[in-house]
C-alpha positions in Angstrom: -15.4 6.8 0.0 -16.5 9.9 -1.4 -15.6 12.6 0.7 -19.0 15.2 1.0 -18.4 18.7 -1.2 -16.6 21.1 0.4 -19.3 23.8 1.7 -17.6 26.2 4.5 -19.1 29.0 6.1 -17.2 31.1 8.8 -19.5 32.2 12.2 -18.9 35.6 14.0 -16.6 35.6 16.8 -19.9 35.6 19.2 -21.6 32.4 17.2 -18.3 30.4 17.3 -18.2 30.9 21.0 -21.7 29.6 21.2 -20.7 26.4 19.8 -17.5 25.2 21.0 -17.7 22.2 23.0 -14.9 23.8 25.3 -16.4 27.6 25.6 -17.4 27.6 28.7 -14.2 28.1 30.5 -12.7 31.4 28.0 -14.2 35.0 28.3 -12.9 36.1 25.3 -13.7 35.0 21.4 -11.2 32.6 19.7 -8.4 34.9 17.2 -9.6 34.6 13.6 -6.1 33.4 12.7 -5.6 30.6 15.5 -9.3 29.5 14.5 -8.0 28.8 11.1 -5.3 27.3 12.4 -6.9 25.1 15.0 -9.6 23.7 12.6 -8.9 20.0 11.1 -12.6 20.1 9.5 -11.2 20.5 6.0 -9.8 17.1 6.0 -11.0 15.2 8.7 -14.8 15.4 7.6 -14.3 12.3 5.6 -14.6 10.7 9.2 -17.8 12.1 8.9 -19.7 8.6 8.3 -17.5 6.6 11.2 -18.4 9.2 13.9 -21.7 8.5 12.9 -21.6 4.9 13.8 -19.7 5.2 16.5 -21.7 7.7 18.1 -25.4 5.6 16.8 -23.6 2.5 19.1 -22.5 4.9 22.1 -26.4 6.0 22.3 -27.6 2.9 22.7 -24.8 2.0 25.0 -26.0 5.3 26.9 -29.7 4.0 26.7 -28.5 0.5 28.3 -27.0 2.6 31.1 -30.2 4.5 31.9 -28.3 7.9 30.4 -30.9 8.2 27.9 -34.2 6.9 27.7 -35.7 4.5 25.0 -37.5 7.5 22.7 -34.0 9.8 23.2 -31.8 7.3 21.8 -34.3 6.8 19.0 -34.5 10.0 18.1 -30.7 10.3 18.4 -30.2 7.4 16.3 -32.7 8.5 13.3 -31.2 11.9 13.6 -27.7 10.5 13.2 -28.4 8.6 10.1 -29.4 11.5 8.2 -26.5 13.6 8.9 -24.0 11.7 6.4 -26.4 12.7 3.6 -27.6 16.1 4.7 -23.8 17.0 4.5 -23.7 15.6 1.1 -26.7 17.3 -0.3 -25.2 20.8 1.4 -27.9 20.8 3.8 -25.5 20.9 6.6 -22.4 22.9 6.1 -19.1 22.8 7.1 -18.2 25.5 9.6 -14.4 26.2 10.2 -15.4 27.5 14.0 -16.7 24.0 15.0 -13.0 22.5 13.8 -13.3 19.3 13.4 -16.1 16.7 12.3 -16.6 15.4 15.7 -17.9 18.8 17.1 -19.8 19.4 13.6 -21.8 15.8 14.6 -22.4 17.0 18.2 -23.8 20.6 16.9 -25.7 19.2 14.0 -27.2 16.6 16.3 -28.2 18.8 18.9 -29.6 21.5 16.1 -31.7 18.4 14.7 -33.4 16.7 18.5 -32.3 19.6 20.9 -31.6 18.7 24.4 -31.4 15.0 24.3 -28.3 15.3 21.5 -26.7 17.2 24.5 -26.7 13.9 26.8 -24.8 11.9 24.1 -21.0 13.0 25.0 -21.7 11.9 28.7 -18.6 9.2 29.8 -16.7 9.9 26.1 -14.1 12.2 25.0 -13.1 13.3 21.6 -9.8 11.9 22.2 -11.5 8.3 22.4 -14.1 9.5 19.4 -11.0 10.2 17.3 -9.2 7.4 17.4 -12.1 5.0 17.3 -13.7 6.7 14.3 -9.7 6.7 12.7 -9.2 2.8 13.6 -13.0 2.2 11.6 -11.5 4.0 9.0 -7.7 2.5 8.6 -9.9 -1.2 8.8 -12.0 -0.3 5.6 -8.9 1.1 3.8 -7.1 -1.8 4.5 -9.9 -4.0 3.4 -10.3 -2.2 0.4 -6.4 -2.1 -0.4 -6.1 -5.7 0.5 -9.0 -6.6 -2.2 -7.4 -4.7 -4.9 -3.4 -5.7 -4.0 -5.2 -9.5 -4.2 -6.3 -8.7 -7.7 -2.9 -7.5 -8.9 -1.7 -10.5 -7.1 -3.8 -12.5 -9.8 -2.7 -10.7 -12.5 0.7 -11.9 -11.9 0.0 -15.3 -11.7 -1.6 -14.9 -14.7 1.1 -13.2 -16.6 3.9 -16.0 -15.1 1.6 -18.8 -16.2 1.4 -17.4 -20.0 5.2 -16.4 -19.8 6.6 -19.6 -18.2 8.5 -20.6 -20.9 9.4 -17.0 -22.1 13.3 -17.1 -22.1 14.8 -13.3 -21.0 18.2 -11.9 -19.7 18.5 -11.9 -16.2 20.5 -8.8 -14.7 23.1 -7.8 -11.8 23.8 -4.5 -11.8 21.7 -4.0 -14.9 24.4 -6.2 -16.5 23.6 -9.3 -18.6 24.0 -12.0 -15.9 22.1 -15.2 -16.6 19.3 -16.5 -18.6 15.7 -16.5 -16.8 12.3 -17.0 -17.6 9.6 -13.6 -17.9 7.2 -15.9 -16.1 10.0 -16.2 -12.9 10.3 -12.6 -13.1 6.8 -12.1 -12.7 7.0 -14.2 -9.5 9.4 -12.5 -8.1 7.2 -9.6 -8.2 4.3 -11.9 -6.9 6.9 -12.6 -3.6 7.4 -9.1 -3.2 3.8 -7.8 -2.9 2.6 -10.6 -0.7 5.2 -9.8 1.8 3.2 -6.8 1.3 -0.1 -8.3 1.8 1.0 -9.9 4.7 2.4 -7.0 6.6 -0.9 -5.0 5.8 -3.0 -7.8 7.3 -0.7 -8.3 10.1 -1.3 -4.2 11.0 -5.1 -4.9 10.6 -5.2 -7.4 13.3 -3.5 -4.7 15.3 -5.7 -1.8 14.2 -8.5 -4.0 15.2 -8.8 -2.9 19.0 -11.1 -0.5 20.3 -10.1 2.7 22.3 -14.0 3.5 23.0 -14.4 3.9 26.6 -10.9 5.4 27.5 -12.7 8.7 26.9 -9.8 11.5 27.7 -7.1 9.4 29.4 -8.3 7.7 32.3 -11.0 6.2 31.3 -15.1 7.0 31.2 -16.5 7.6 34.9 -19.4 5.4 33.8 -19.7 1.8 33.7 -19.7 1.2 29.9 -19.7 -2.4 28.5 -16.3 -2.0 26.6 -17.1 -5.8 25.5 -20.3 -4.8 24.2 -18.9 -1.8 22.2 -16.3 -3.6 20.9 -18.8 -6.5 19.4 -21.1 -3.6 18.2 -18.6 -2.0 16.2 -16.8 -5.3 15.0 -13.6 -5.1 16.8 -12.1 -8.5 18.3 -10.9 -6.7 21.6 -10.3 -3.6 23.6 -7.6 -1.4 24.8 -5.9 -3.0 27.9 -4.9 1.0 29.4 -6.6 4.4 28.6 -3.5 5.9 28.6 -1.9 4.1 25.7 -5.3 4.0 24.1 -5.5 8.0 24.0 -2.1 8.4 22.7 -1.2 5.8 20.5 -1.0 6.1 17.0 1.0 2.9 16.3 -1.4 1.1 13.8 -1.5 4.3 11.7 2.3 4.3 11.8 2.5 1.0 10.9 0.4 0.8 8.0 2.3 3.9 6.3 5.3 2.0 6.8 3.7 -1.0 5.2 2.7 1.1 2.6 5.9 2.7 2.1 7.4 -0.8 1.5 4.8 -1.8 -0.6 5.5 1.5 -2.9 9.2 0.8 -2.7 8.3 -2.2 -4.5 5.7 -0.7 -6.7 8.7 1.8 -7.4 11.0 -0.8 -8.6 8.5 -2.9 -10.7 7.4 0.7 -12.1 11.4 1.3 -13.2 11.7 -2.0 -15.0 8.7 -1.2 -16.6 10.3 1.9 -17.9 13.2 0.0 -19.1 11.3 -2.7 -21.0 9.2 -0.3 -22.9 12.2 1.7 -23.7 13.3 1.4 -27.6 16.6 0.1 -26.2 15.0 -2.6 -24.5 11.8 -2.9 -26.3 10.8 -6.1 -23.8 6.9 -5.1 -23.7 4.5 -2.6 -24.8 2.3 -1.0 -22.3 -1.5 -0.3 -23.7 -2.2 2.9 -24.5 -4.8 3.6 -21.5 -2.0 4.0 -19.6 0.5 5.7 -21.4 0.6 9.5 -22.6 2.1 11.0 -25.6 3.9 14.7 -26.3 3.2 17.7 -26.9 5.6 18.2 -29.4 7.1 14.8 -30.3 4.1 12.8 -32.5 5.9 9.9 -32.0 6.4 9.7 -28.7 4.3 6.8 -26.2 5.6 7.8 -22.4 5.0 5.7 -19.2 3.6 8.0 -17.6 1.7 5.5 -15.0 4.6 3.5 -14.2 6.6 7.1 -13.8 3.8 8.6 -11.2 3.9 5.5 -9.5 7.6 5.5 -8.9 7.6 9.0 -8.0 4.6 8.5 -5.7 6.8 6.4 -3.9 8.7 9.4 -2.4 5.1 10.8 -1.3 4.4 8.0 0.9 8.0 7.9 2.3 7.0 11.3 3.3 3.9 10.8 4.8 5.9 8.1 7.0 8.6 10.8 8.4 6.3 12.9 8.9 4.1 10.6 11.2 7.4 9.5 12.9 8.8 12.7 13.7 5.0 14.1 15.1 5.3 11.5 17.5 8.9 11.5 19.0 9.4 12.6 22.3 5.2 13.4 22.9 4.6 12.6 26.8 1.5 10.7 27.4 -1.5 11.1 26.9 -2.9 13.4 24.0 -1.6 16.4 22.6 -2.6 18.8 20.0 0.1 17.5 17.6 -1.7 14.6 17.0 -4.3 16.5 14.7 -1.5 16.1 12.4 -1.7 12.6 12.1 -4.2 13.0 9.6 -3.6 14.3 6.4 -0.3 12.1 6.0 -2.4 9.3 6.9 -5.0 9.7 4.6 -2.6 11.0 1.6 -0.9 7.7 1.8 -4.0 5.5 2.0 -5.4 7.4 -1.2 -2.3 7.2 -2.8 -1.5 3.3 -2.1 -5.1 2.8 -2.9 -4.9 4.1 -6.6 -1.4 3.2 -7.4 -2.9 -0.4 -6.7 -5.7 0.0 -8.8 -3.4 1.8 -12.0 -1.0 -1.5 -11.7 -4.2 -3.9 -11.3 -5.5 -2.1 -14.9 -2.5 -2.1 -16.6 -0.3 -5.1 -16.3 -3.4 -7.5 -18.2 -3.0 -5.5 -21.1 0.7 -5.4 -21.8 2.0 -7.4 -24.0 5.4 -9.5 -23.7 7.9 -9.6 -27.1 9.2 -12.9 -26.4 11.5 -12.5 -29.8 12.8 -9.6 -28.2 13.2 -11.1 -25.2 15.3 -14.0 -26.5 17.4 -11.8 -28.7 18.4 -9.9 -25.7 19.0 -13.2 -23.7 21.1 -14.3 -26.7 23.4 -11.3 -26.3 25.6 -10.8 -23.5 27.6 -14.1 -23.0 24.5 -15.1 -20.8 25.1 -18.5 -21.2 28.7 -18.3 -19.8 27.8 -19.8 -16.7 27.1 -22.5 -17.8 30.3 -23.4 -19.6 31.9 -23.1 -15.9 29.4 -25.7 -14.6 29.9 -28.0 -17.3 33.7 -27.9 -16.7 33.0 -28.9 -12.9 31.1 -31.7 -14.1 34.1 -32.9 -15.9 35.8 -32.9 -12.8 37.3 -29.3 -13.0 37.4 -27.1 -9.9 35.4 -24.3 -10.3 37.9 -21.7 -9.6 39.6 -23.1 -12.9 36.7 -23.5 -14.7 35.3 -19.7 -14.0 39.1 -18.6 -15.1 38.9 -20.6 -18.3 35.7 -19.3 -19.3 36.6 -15.7 -18.7 39.3 -16.3 -21.3 37.1 -18.2 -23.9 34.5 -14.6 -23.4 37.5 -12.5 -24.0 38.2 -14.3 -27.5 34.4 -14.2 -27.9 34.8 -10.3 -27.7 37.3 -10.0 -29.3 35.7 -11.7 -32.8 32.7 -10.3 -32.2 30.5 -13.4 -31.6 28.3 -15.5 -29.2 30.1 -18.2 -27.8 28.0 -20.8 -29.7 29.9 -19.6 -32.7 33.6 -20.6 -31.3 34.6 -23.6 -33.0 35.3 -26.8 -30.9 39.1 -26.2 -31.3 38.8 -22.3 -29.9 37.0 -23.5 -27.0 39.4 -26.2 -26.6 42.2 -23.7 -26.3 40.8 -22.7 -22.7 40.2 -26.0 -21.3 40.6 -29.5 -23.1 38.3 -30.7 -21.1 35.4 -29.4 -23.7 34.3 -31.7 -25.8 31.3 -31.4 -28.6 28.4 -31.7 -25.8 29.6 -28.5 -24.8 27.2 -27.0 -27.2 24.3 -28.3 -25.9 24.2 -26.5 -22.5 25.0 -23.3 -24.7 21.5 -23.2 -25.6 19.1 -20.7 -24.0 17.2 -23.6 -23.1 19.3 -25.9 -21.5 20.4 -22.9 -19.8 17.4 -22.0 -18.2 16.3 -25.7 -17.7 19.5 -26.6 -15.7 18.0 -24.5 -12.7 15.6 -26.9 -12.1 14.9 -26.7 -8.1 12.6 -25.3 -6.0 12.4 -20.8 -6.5 14.7 -22.1 -9.8 13.7 -20.6 -13.0 13.6 -23.9 -15.2 9.5 -23.8 -16.8 8.6 -27.0 -14.7 9.7 -25.3 -11.2 7.8 -22.1 -12.7 4.9 -23.9 -13.0 5.2 -25.4 -9.4 5.9 -22.3 -7.7 2.7 -21.1 -9.7 0.6 -24.0 -7.8 1.8 -22.9 -4.5 1.4 -19.1 -5.1 -2.1 -19.8 -5.8 -2.2 -21.6 -2.1 -0.7 -18.9 -0.7 -2.7 -16.3 -2.2 -6.0 -18.1 -0.8 -4.6 -18.5 2.3 -6.1 -15.9 5.0 
């Protein structure tokens, strides 16, 4: 959703006092610096279409209660329907004296329809209007993020299928460990992000509850049909307690927490892409469209998209800490601290959505260098565990086998040769149980193929995992 262009005006103190929704109690105008400090319109104006939606449904509710007649309701709904377009066109100008988007909507509505517009706020508060608008916004963000995340998960499945047989080194401690397949590695990314999708979908279920009707904190003084309001606004239920409904920010914090987890996973993926695309690894070639160059070194191709995603994880972590700290020790119900919930929440949604789009656009164009992957897997003695397993199958206790193979690796290192190039006599010096068939298990394909169990890296298991991944991706 595009935020309307920024066009702010400043009212004089006298004008401002006349437009405030709460000015009757006050005899002096708000100080200029307080007015600027108090305003949230700079960032909450993106909620305009959601306020309009809530206000339109609420007008019909008031008509059902007899607090608006049919003509007044239609005039209000028609005027509300024009506000977003008028704000985008600059016909309606943002005024810092009006504090927030919700005040703007009410003031603009009165300007458009007169006294009928002043009736709309009966039985509701900015408190329940704000959280209802924010929940509608969150639902839309979650739906958009879910769609983009699904595209990325589909890309990972396609990559895993294409590279199901491509052998690469697996690492622990960033040291060569055992050979795996690139397809298996892509499915590891898939698993991380699929769990993230589940967390975000759980968040949406808890966000799908209507606060409208809680009013300021005690509930509306009018017999609002909250079930009807929930149905009209597409909520699956309404809140059970008015105090909690007004003060609750759990679903927004939960969203940012899930986003922080997802960004942590993307950061790990980004770190691997940065390493893999560097010349010491040279495992992948990232598409030019998602890389940049150097202003001084003509040969450079920098993985800036991956690096930016890696860096933006800290930004989302900061949003989470900001929200948790804002809510810490707040008494029930509403406090003005809660104005500070929007900027980190909005920024997190924007950042997460943008990072997922980048990944979904970048990975389809990534080239996997299979020969280089295989070359790297053949180095670092990644097949040493296969020799130990071979000896275990011959009846050697694993700890004895482990010690014997450690000695083989030590000899190979001194000679600067891979295990497969040692003679049988040299291998038998470590343990006499080794026979000619030892060379069969030293092949990379044998090492990978031996991990032939669910969740393993054997190509056949990777293909079975792909079938399961497709079914799980389609699951609601």
